[in-house]
Each structure stands twice: as structure tokens, then as C-alpha cells.
C-alpha positions in Angstrom: 20.6 5.1 14.2 17.2 4.0 15.5 15.7 6.2 18.3 12.5 5.7 20.3 11.5 9.2 21.1 13.1 12.6 20.2 14.0 14.9 23.1 13.4 18.1 21.1 10.1 19.7 19.9 11.7 20.8 16.6 13.9 18.6 14.5 15.3 19.4 11.0 17.0 17.5 8.2 17.7 17.8 4.5 15.3 14.9 3.9 12.2 13.8 5.9 10.8 10.4 4.9 7.5 9.3 6.4 7.3 5.5 6.3 9.7 2.7 6.9 8.8 0.1 4.4 10.9 -1.0 1.4 10.3 2.3 -0.5 11.2 4.5 2.5 14.3 2.5 3.5 15.7 2.2 0.0 15.2 5.9 -0.6 16.9 6.8 2.7 20.0 4.8 1.7 20.0 6.5 -1.7 19.8 10.0 -0.2 22.0 9.6 2.8 25.3 10.3 1.1 24.1 13.7 0.1 22.6 15.1 3.4 20.9 14.3 6.7 17.9 12.0 6.7 15.1 11.6 9.2 13.0 8.5 8.7 9.8 8.1 10.8 7.9 4.9 11.4 4.5 4.6 13.1 5.4 1.6 15.1 8.7 -0.4 15.7 11.1 -0.4 12.8 10.2 -3.0 10.2 6.4 -3.1 10.7 4.8 -2.3 7.3 3.0 -3.9 4.4 6.5 -4.6 2.9 7.3 -6.9 5.8 4.4 -9.2 5.0 5.0 -9.4 1.2 5.4 -13.2 0.7 5.4 -13.8 -3.1 8.4 -11.9 -4.5 9.4 -9.3 -7.0 8.5 -9.5 -10.7 11.3 -8.7 -13.1 12.6 -10.1 -16.5 15.6 -12.1 -15.4 15.2 -15.3 -17.5 16.8 -15.2 -20.9 13.7 -16.8 -22.3 11.5 -14.1 -20.9 11.0 -10.7 -22.6 10.4 -7.1 -21.4 7.5 -6.8 -23.8 5.8 -9.8 -22.2 6.0 -8.4 -18.7 4.7 -5.0 -20.1 1.8 -6.7 -21.8 0.9 -8.8 -18.7 0.9 -5.6 -16.6 -1.3 -3.8 -19.2 -3.7 -6.7 -19.4 -4.1 -6.9 -15.6 -4.6 -3.1 -15.5 -7.7 -3.6 -17.7 -6.9 -0.7 -20.1 -6.1 2.0 -17.5 -2.4 1.6 -17.0 -0.2 4.5 -18.2 2.0 2.7 -20.9 4.9 5.0 -20.4 4.9 4.2 -16.6 4.7 0.5 -17.2 7.6 0.6 -19.7 9.7 2.7 -17.3 9.1 0.4 -14.3 9.5 -2.9 -16.1 12.5 -1.6 -18.0 14.3 -0.9 -14.7 13.3 -4.2 -13.1 16.5 -6.2 -13.6 18.6 -3.2 -12.4 16.6 -3.0 -9.2 17.0 -6.7 -8.5 20.8 -6.6 -9.1 21.1 -3.8 -6.5 19.3 -5.9 -3.9 21.6 -8.8 -4.6 24.6 -6.5 -4.4 23.6 -5.3 -0.9 23.1 -8.8 0.4 19.5 -10.0 -0.1 19.7 -13.8 -0.3 17.1 -14.8 -2.9 16.2 -18.5 -3.3 18.3 -20.5 -5.6 17.3 -23.4 -7.9 18.9 -26.8 -8.3 21.3 -25.5 -11.0 22.6 -22.7 -8.8 20.7 -19.9 -10.5 17.8 -17.9 -8.9 14.5 -19.7 -8.6 11.8 -17.8 -10.4 8.1 -18.6 -9.7 5.0 -17.7 -11.7 2.0 -15.9 -10.3 -1.5 -15.1 -11.5 -1.6 -12.9 -14.6 2.1 -13.6 -15.6 2.8 -15.4 -18.8 6.2 -16.6 -17.6 8.2 -17.4 -14.5 9.7 -14.1 -13.5 9.1 -13.7 -9.8 12.3 -13.8 -7.8 11.8 -14.5 -4.1 13.2 -15.6 -0.8 11.1 -18.7 -0.1 7.7 -17.3 0.9 9.0 -14.4 2.9 10.5 -12.1 0.4 9.4 -8.8 2.0 10.8 -9.8 5.3 14.2 -10.7 3.8 14.5 -7.4 1.8 13.4 -5.4 4.8 16.0 -7.1 7.1 18.8 -6.2 4.7 17.7 -2.6 4.2 17.0 -2.1 7.9 20.5 -3.3 8.8 22.1 -0.8 6.4 19.9 2.0 7.5 20.5 1.5 11.2 24.2 1.6 10.6 24.3 4.7 8.4 25.6 7.8 10.2 23.5 10.2 8.2 20.2 8.5 8.9 18.1 9.0 12.1 15.1 6.7 12.4 12.5 7.6 15.0 10.0 5.0 16.0 6.4 5.4 17.2 5.8 8.6 15.3 2.5 9.3 13.5 2.2 12.3 11.2 -0.8 14.6 11.8 -0.5 16.9 8.9 1.9 18.3 6.4 3.3 21.8 6.9 2.7 23.9 3.8 3.2 27.5 2.9 -0.5 27.9 2.8 -0.9 26.4 6.3 1.7 28.7 8.0 0.5 31.9 6.1 3.5 32.1 3.7 1.6 31.3 0.5 2.1 33.8 -2.3 -0.7 33.9 -4.9 0.5 33.0 -8.3 3.4 30.8 -6.9 3.2 27.1 -6.1 2.4 25.9 -2.6 5.3 24.3 -0.9 5.8 21.6 1.8 8.2 22.3 4.6 7.8 19.2 6.7 5.2 17.7 9.0 3.6 17.9 12.5 4.0 14.5 14.1 2.7 12.9 17.3 5.3 11.2 19.4 3.1 8.3 20.5 4.9 7.4 23.8 4.9 10.9 25.2 1.8 12.4 23.4 4.0 15.4 22.4 3.6 17.0 18.9 7.0 17.3 17.2 7.7 19.7 14.3 9.8 18.0 11.7 11.3 20.4 9.1 13.0 19.4 5.9 13.8 20.8 2.4 12.4 17.6 0.9 9.5 15.6 2.4 8.7 12.1 1.0 5.6 10.1 1.7 6.3 6.4 1.8 3.4 5.6 4.1 1.9 2.7 2.3 -1.8 1.9 1.6 -5.2 2.0 3.3 -6.3 -1.6 3.7 -7.5 -0.9 7.3 -10.5 1.0 5.9 -12.0 -2.5 5.4 -12.9 -4.9 8.2 -11.1 -7.9 6.5 -7.6 -7.0 5.2 -4.2 -8.6 4.8 -2.6 -5.3 5.9 -1.1 -4.6 9.3 -2.7 -2.1 11.7 -0.5 0.7 10.4 -2.2 0.8 6.9 -4.7 3.6 7.6 -4.0 5.7 4.5 -2.3 8.5 6.5 -0.1 9.7 3.6 -3.0 9.9 1.1 -5.2 11.7 3.6 -2.6 14.2 4.5 -1.6 14.9 0.9 -5.2 15.4 -0.1 -5.8 17.8 2.8 -2.7 19.7 1.7 -3.9 20.2 -1.8 -2.5 17.3 -3.8 -4.5 15.4 -6.4 -5.6 11.9 -5.6 -6.7 9.4 -8.2 -8.2 6.0 -8.8 -9.2 5.3 -5.2 -12.1 3.1 -6.3 -9.5 0.4 -7.3 -8.9 -1.3 -4.0 -7.4 -4.7 -4.7 -8.8 -7.6 -2.7 -6.3 -10.4 -2.3 -8.2 -13.6 -3.1 -6.7 -15.8 -0.4 -6.4 -14.6 3.2 -6.4 -17.3 5.9 -9.8 -17.7 7.4 -9.7 -18.6 11.0 -11.2 -17.0 14.1 -7.8 -16.6 15.7 -5.9 -15.5 12.6 -5.2 -11.9 11.9 -4.3 -10.4 8.5 -2.3 -13.5 7.4 -2.0 -13.8 3.6 -1.7 -17.0 1.7 0.6 -16.1 -1.1 -0.3 -15.9 -4.8 2.6 -18.2 -5.3 0.7 -21.1 -3.8 -1.6 -21.0 -6.8 1.4 -20.2 -9.1 2.9 -23.6 -8.0 -0.3 -25.5 -8.7 -2.7 -24.8 -5.8 -6.4 -25.2 -6.6 -9.4 -23.5 -5.2 -12.3 -25.7 -3.9 -15.8 -25.2 -2.7 -16.7 -26.6 0.7 -18.0 -29.7 -1.0 -14.6 -30.3 -2.5 -15.4 -29.3 -6.1 -13.2 -27.0 -8.1 -14.8 -23.8 -9.5 -12.2 -21.5 -11.1 -12.3 -23.2 -14.5 -15.9 -22.1 -14.7 -15.0 -18.5 -14.2 -11.9 -17.9 -16.4 -9.8 -19.9 -18.9 -6.7 -19.4 -16.8 -8.5 -20.8 -13.7 -6.5 -20.2 -10.6 -3.9 -18.2 -12.5 -6.4 -15.6 -13.6 -5.7 -12.0 -12.5 -6.4 -11.3 -8.9 -9.6 -9.3 -9.5 -11.1 -12.2 -11.4 -10.2 -14.7 -8.7 -11.4 -12.5 -5.9 -14.7 -11.8 -7.6 -15.1 -15.5 -8.4 -14.6 -16.4 -4.7 -17.0 -13.7 -3.6 -19.6 -15.0 -6.1 -19.2 -18.6 -4.9 -19.5 -17.6 -1.2 -22.6 -15.5 -1.8 -24.1 -18.3 -4.0 -23.6 -21.1 -1.5 -23.8 -19.1 1.7 -20.4 -20.5 2.9 -18.1 -18.5 5.1 -15.0 -19.3 3.0 -13.6 -21.5 0.2 -10.5 -23.7 0.3 -7.1 -23.6 -1.3 -5.4 -27.0 -1.7 -1.7 -27.6 -2.3 -1.5 -30.8 -0.2 -1.1 -33.0 -3.3 2.3 -31.5 -3.9 3.7 -33.4 -0.8 5.3 -32.3 2.4 8.9 -31.8 1.1 7.8 -29.6 -1.7 5.6 -27.5 0.6 8.3 -27.2 3.2 10.8 -26.0 0.6 8.5 -23.5 -1.1 6.2 -22.3 1.6 7.8 -22.8 5.0 6.3 -19.6 6.5 2.8 -20.4 5.4 3.1 -24.0 6.6 4.3 -23.0 10.0 1.7 -20.3 10.5 -1.1 -22.5 9.5 0.2 -25.2 11.8 -0.2 -22.9 14.7 -4.0 -22.9 14.0 -4.1 -26.6 13.6 -4.1 -26.7 9.8 -1.7 -29.2 8.2 -1.5 -27.9 4.7 0.4 -31.0 3.5 -2.7 -33.0 4.4 -5.7 -30.7 4.1 -6.8 -27.6 2.2 -6.5 -24.1 3.7 -9.7 -22.1 4.4 -9.4 -18.7 2.7 -11.5 -15.5 2.0 -10.8 -12.4 0.0 -9.5 -9.4 1.9 -8.5 -5.8 1.2 -4.9 -6.0 0.1 -3.5 -3.2 -2.0 -4.5 0.4 -2.8 -4.0 0.9 -6.5 -4.9 4.6 -6.4 -3.2 7.3 -4.4 -1.4 10.6 -4.6 -0.8 11.6 -8.2 2.9 11.7 -9.1 5.0 11.8 -12.2 7.8 9.4 -13.1 10.1 11.5 -10.9 7.9 11.0 -7.7 6.9 14.7 -7.6 3.4 15.6 -6.3 1.4 18.9 -6.8 3.3 20.5 -3.8 6.9 21.7 -4.3 9.2 19.8 -2.0 6.8 16.9 -1.5 7.3 13.5 -3.1 5.4 10.2 -2.9 6.6 6.7 -3.6 5.3 3.2 -3.2 1.7 2.2 -2.4 0.8 5.7 -1.3 1.3 7.0 -4.8 -0.6 6.8 -8.1 1.8 6.6 -11.0 -0.4 4.9 -13.5 1.5 1.6 -13.2 -1.4 -0.5 -11.9 -4.4 0.9 -13.8 -7.6 -0.9 -12.6 -5.8 -3.8 -11.1 -2.2 -4.5 -9.9 -0.3 -7.4 -11.5 1.0 -9.7 -8.8 4.5 -8.9 -7.4 4.8 -5.6 -9.2 4.5 -3.7 -5.9 8.0 -4.1 -4.5 9.3 -3.5 -8.0 7.4 -0.2 -8.0 8.9 0.8 -4.6 12.5 0.1 -5.8 12.2 1.8 -9.2 10.6 5.0 -7.9 13.0 5.2 -4.9 15.8 5.4 -7.5 13.9 7.8 -9.7 12.9 10.1 -6.8 16.4 10.1 -5.4 17.8 11.2 -8.8 15.2 14.0 -9.1 15.9 15.3 -5.6 19.7 15.2 -6.1 19.3 17.0 -9.4 17.4 19.8 -7.7 20.1 20.1 -5.0 22.8 20.4 -7.6 20.8 23.1 -9.4 20.1 25.0 -6.2 22.4 23.8 -3.4 21.2 26.3 -0.8 17.7 27.2 0.2 16.6 29.4 3.1 14.0 27.6 5.2 11.3 29.6 7.1 10.9 29.5 10.8 8.0 27.0 11.4 5.4 27.7 14.1 4.9 25.0 16.7 1.8 22.9 16.7 -1.3 24.9 17.9 -3.6 23.0 20.2 -5.5 26.1 21.3 -9.2 25.6 21.9 -9.0 21.8 22.7 -10.5 20.5 25.9 -7.7 18.0 26.6 -8.6 14.4 27.0 -12.3 14.1 26.2 -12.7 10.7 27.9 -14.9 9.4 25.1 -12.8 6.7 23.4 -16.0 4.7 22.8 -17.0 7.2 20.2 -13.7 6.7 18.3 -14.0 2.9 18.6 -17.7 2.9 17.4 -17.0 5.2 14.4 -14.0 3.1 13.4 -15.9 -0.1 13.5 -18.9 1.4 11.6 -16.8 2.7 8.8 -14.9 -0.6 8.3 -18.1 -2.6 8.3 -20.2 -0.5 5.9 -17.2 -0.2 3.6 -17.0 -4.0 3.4 -20.8 -4.3 2.9 -21.4 -1.4 0.5 -18.0 -0.6 -1.2 -16.4 -4.1 -1.3 -15.7 -6.4 -4.2 -19.3 -5.9 -5.6 -21.0 -2.5 -5.5 -24.2 -0.9 -6.6 -25.5 2.6 -7.0 -27.8 2.2 -4.0 -25.0 0.8 -1.8 -22.7 3.6 -2.8 -25.3 6.3 -2.1 -25.9 4.8 1.3 -22.2 4.7 2.0 -21.8 8.3 1.0 -24.6 9.4 3.2 -23.1 7.6 6.2 -19.5 8.8 5.7 -20.6 12.5 5.4 -22.4 12.3 8.7 -19.5 10.5 10.3 -16.9 12.9 9.0 -18.9 15.8 10.5 -18.9 14.0 13.9 -15.2 13.1 13.7 -14.1 16.6 12.7 -16.0 18.1 15.6 -14.4 15.7 18.0 -10.9 16.2 16.4 -11.0 20.0 16.9 -12.4 19.7 20.5 -10.1 17.1 22.0 -6.4 16.4 22.5 -4.8 14.6 19.7 -4.2 10.9 20.0 -3.1 8.1 17.6 -6.6 6.6 17.4 -8.1 10.0 16.6 -5.6 10.7 13.9 -6.1 7.4 12.3 -9.9 7.6 12.5 -9.8 11.0 10.8 -7.7 9.6 8.0 -9.7 6.5 7.6 -12.9 8.5 7.3 -11.3 10.7 4.6 -10.0 7.6 2.7 -13.5 6.0 2.8 -14.9 9.2 1.4 -12.4 9.3 -1.4 -13.0 5.6 -2.3 -16.8 6.1 -2.3 -16.7 9.3 -4.4 -14.3 7.8 -6.9 -16.6 4.7 -7.2 -19.6 6.8 -7.8 -17.8 8.7 -10.6 -16.9 5.5 -12.5 -20.0 4.5 -14.5 -18.7 1.1 -15.6 -17.3 -2.1 -14.2 -13.5 -2.6 -14.8 -10.7 -4.4 -13.0 -11.2 -4.0 -9.2 -14.4 -1.9 -9.5 -17.6 -3.9 -10.2 -20.9 -2.1 -10.1 -24.0 -4.2 -10.7 -25.8 -1.1 -12.1 -23.0 -0.7 -14.7 -21.9 -4.3 -15.2 -20.0 -3.8 -18.5 -16.7 -2.2 -19.3 -17.1 1.0 -21.3 -14.0 1.8 -23.3 -15.8 4.6 -25.2 -16.8 6.8 -22.3 -14.7 5.7 -19.4 -12.4 7.8 -17.3 -8.7 7.0 -17.6 -8.1 8.2 -14.1 -10.7 9.2 -11.5 -9.0 12.4 -10.2 -10.8 14.0 -7.4 -11.0 17.8 -7.1 -8.2 19.4 -5.1 -9.3 20.8 -1.7 -9.0 24.6 -1.5 
């Protein structure tokens, strides 16, 4: 059941899931047979990073492919920082996850022989990416949403943005020597501006990443790092935030917003060109356009800075109209709306913030540092991606950890079927002055953060840039916190507070890493340092 606004100020369920992407929807379906589920989405149902995932899902499905090859490709892309046990766990459960999607009705693209068409993307040594044309995320989301909306045990509330997690420490029930625990979350109902208290035995963060901390991003407006920020404020460890993946090819057009040109375009033969029509990737890496994303993004950034051009071009036109219509109908149609005929001309592209490889530290069971709190999908740091995510491993991670987390939660319920929940206090807005009437301050701070993050903490960094960014974010956080505690809560203010914290986490993590590796390139430490490097940049827990 999908509901716009709750009527009550306090709602409770066995399971509270924050986020309605593939990870959250799949977990909801897995848990719903064992209790009541409340699933919250920040906007209308279906709006998430998952919805815009074009390429597909990587899994070993071809008899000629091997698990060890997928594992090795993931480890190589991760530049030595992947957790091998996590990689093996996720890749080993890949085929099982795909079979489940097929069983519930996801219609993946077939090849001429009637089998499933598998494409190849950058960093993969074989064709192993199963897909639905060039709109895989949309197809998977549609199937999961249909099932979730029809399930009697699931209530989905739209237009809800979480403010903070409710913990034992926060409500004065923390006992020294015992672990802190999460009891739910305070959430702003956006249409009514009311704060709702959501209480649950188990709370799961499936809130996605933080691409909106940068000015240019492939992410939708919802990707403001809310889950990571809330978990960190609540006392969870956060790791590897310096590894923000920039997708090499976002559509560059003044009227386009956040539109991704899939990795699969290069996987099917697309080539990158300078504005003078010359190819450049063979000069940067032996795998050329099929190099890992970090290499391709850095190469494009280098070429743009060297030539002063605003973009580069991705050409697939030589494949012909029928091939492009069959493989990339969504991209072809979208580009056509901007007057770009991709069967006749190359596509203007630029790198843009795409995927948050770091996040809330969890184990293979989805558990965080707080009892009762779990994190799955892009919000989490499991060790799968290391210093750079291998293409199309993201949806795979969502599916595998939705399954693992569900199993962990259900085991805990079997071991302890009944738990007494405390009475939660309502949201306290005492001391605020109501509407402050200074939205321009929020808009200006938001714009400043996103611009200096792109300039100072983007694809290429330096000690001086990072120091300047840290100085700016500390001043801005002070301003934002003063405004936050003085004024009535709004969606823009919640997101600004979270974006500022995310920016601080990325900057601090980048300063700690004294080397260049994967998605983190510092001109003052241009080489990889396997001898002294940090496996994970884990930031100190707030107390």
C-alpha cells in the first residue's frame, strides 16, 4: 500500500526501511512475510539512483565465464583495497540473485538464440552484464514496486525525509557498558511540515549515495547522503568516503540534467574523441575505452584541462541506427530531445559524480555499530568496492545484501521473538523561531559547497585544495548548525545539513590518505603506496 501522508504523529512497525530503491524494496519483500514493514521514500515511489541504472547487473551466468574471473576483475578495479571475503561472498551469490529477479518477473533482454543477452563493460574480462535494454534499473524497480504495493504487510509512505535516528543515547536510555541501540527515526512529512516519529525493532538504511554534494552528478536530487550523515551523527563508523566515483560519461548539454550515458555504450564499441575528432584513450591505458572507470574519468579530466574544452565526445554512430535502437533506445530517445542524433554524430560527455564507494561500515550481515540498525546498498561500506567500483556491481550488491540482511534479522527474531520497545518522546522543536524567512542563506550555502567540492575535492586533488576545502566546510558547518537549531525544520535545511557533513567526511578522508589510488588522486602524493597505505579510511566515531 502506497500512502502520501500519515495521519498519526507516531507510527510503529516491526521493520522500518528508509529508502525505496532496489535494496529497500527487495528487503521489504523479504521481510514482509514475518512482520509489518514501513518503507519511506523521500519523493514519489520509484525515484532513486536505482531507477536510473542503465547498464545492468554483473553476474557469472555464461558457462564460459568463471567466478574467479569476476572476483579478480572486482579486485583489480578496487585497486588493492577490496575486502576479498566480501568480494567472494557477493560474486558467489550473483547467479542466485539474478534467478530470483527472473522468477518474480523481470524481463531481461534476450539474444538471438533465446538466451539472455550479456554485455561487457569497462573492467570486465568477459560478457557477464545481464540487462533490460539500456534501462535495467527502471525494469527491476517496476517489478519490485508492483509487488511491494500489493503486499498487505507493507506500508509505503511517500514524501518523507528522515531527520535523525532515534537512539538509546538520544532519548536518555543509554546504559554505560551496554551497546547503543536504534529505535527508529524522526521524519519530516514534507507535504504537511509535521515531524513523525517512526518506531521499529529493526531500522534499515537503504538511502543511497551522496552524489549531490558535487555540482555535476548523474544522481537524482534525492542523493544527499542522508543515511550516511544520520548514521555518523548517531555513532556509527563511516569509511572510505574519499572514494567518490565519477562516471566518465554524463551527457553534456545546457538543458540536460543528470543524464547518464551508460558504460555499455563503450562496452559495445563506443570510442571517446577529442573535439578535433581524434581518439585519446589508447594513449592513457592499454584497455582504452574499456579501462576501469577511474582511469577513463581521469583521462577525460586530463584531456579537458589540457585542451581547455568543455567536454569530450563519445561516438557509437558507426554501429548504425538499427544496432543503436536495439541496444540503447532510452539513450537514443533522450539525446534526440536535445537535438543529438547519436546514429549520425557523437555524444558530448563530461565526468560527473556517480557512486559513493564509501559509507556506513557494516559486516556481511548488514549490521552497523548500533544494535537494531542495518545498512544496505550504496549507503553502506562492505569492502566490496575498495578504491573503485567495478561497473554493474552496484545492483548486485543491493540484491545480495538485502538477502543477507533479511536472513540476519529473521535469525534474531527467532532467537528472541518478543522485545519490549520503550515509549519514544515526540520531536522537540523547543527554542526554534519558526520560519526564519532566509531561504537565500540555504541556497547560497548549498551552491558554495557543491562548487568548491567540484573544484577542490573532485577527480584531481592536492594538499592545498583539500586544506582550503576543509577551512571552508568548517566555517559553513558552524553557520548551518546555528541556522538549524534556530529555525523550523524544512527539507532544504535537512539536506543542507547532511550535505555539509558529507562534504566534511569526504575532505577529512581525502586528507588522511597520503597516496593516489583508484578514485583518489592527489598531485602531492601521485603514486600508490602499498607499503604504508590505509586499507580503510575509518573516521573517528562521534561521541
